[in-house]
N, C-alpha and C positions, 0 to 999 in steps of 0.2 A: 503494499499499499504506499503510495507516494505521499510526500509531504504537502499539506495543504497550503494555499497561498493566503487564506484568510481564516486563520485559526480562531480569531475572536468572533467572527460571524458564526462559525460552527458551534463554538461554546455557547453563544447566545441563544441560538436556536435549540440546542439541546437543553439548556436551562429553562427556557421558556417551557418546553414539552414536560419537564419534570415538574415545574410549578403546577401546570394545568392537570396533570394526572393526580398529583398530590391533593389538591383541592377537591377534585372529583372523588377522591376516596376519603374525604373528610379530614385531611391532614392540613396543617398550616405550614407555610414556608415563607421565606422572604430572602431576596437577593441581597446579600451583604458585600458592599464593595470593600476592598482591602487597599488602603492608602499605601504608597511605597515604603514608608517607614515601619509599617505594620508587617510587611511581608516576612521579615526574617523571624519575628516572634511567632507569627502563626505558623509557619512552616516548622519551626522547632517544636511547637506544641502538638502539631499533628504528624510529625516525622515525615514531612514532605521533602524530598530531596532538593537541596539548594539550587541545583541547576535547572529545576522545573519552574515555569512560571505559574503563579497562583493567580487564577482569574477572579475567583469570588470563594465565599463559603455559602453553601445553601442548607441552612439547618431545616429538619423536619421535625414536626411534633404535634401533639394534641394540645388543645387549650386546656389551662388549668380550670377546674371546676365546670367542665363541659363534657358530656359524655362523647366518646370516639364516634366518628361518623361511620356510617355503614355503606358509604359509597353512594353514587349517583346511578339510580336506575337507568338503564339504557334501552333504547328501542332496538328490536332486531335489525340487522343489516337491511334486510329485505324490505323494510318499512321506510328506510331513508335513502336507499340507493335505486337507481334506475339505470338500465342498460339500452344504449343506442337512443332511446326516446323516452320521455317522461312517461312513467306508468308502466314501462316494460321491466320485467324482473331482469335484474343483473345476474349473471352467472360468473362464476369464477372458474378458470381453468385449473386442473390439478397439476 
C-alpha cells in the first residue's frame, strides 16, 4: 500500500465516521485537538512512538448518570436503497 498524499484528509474522514457510529450506538465522543507542545506529553502517556504524528485523541464513553444507549434502530437496506430506478429492489452481487 502506497503512501497517501493527504493523510490529514484521510484521518479526518475516518474520525468523522467513528464519531457518527459512536453516537448511533449511544456513545459520546469529542474530537480533541493536540497543540504542538502537548504532543510529547500525550505520546509519552499513551506510549505512542515519537516519530509518529499525533492527529488527535478521540475519547469514547457513556455519559455519567445516563443509561447506556441501545443503538439506533435501522431500517433494512431493502427499504432505503433502490436499483437502477427509484422503487426497484437493489440486489448485491456475491
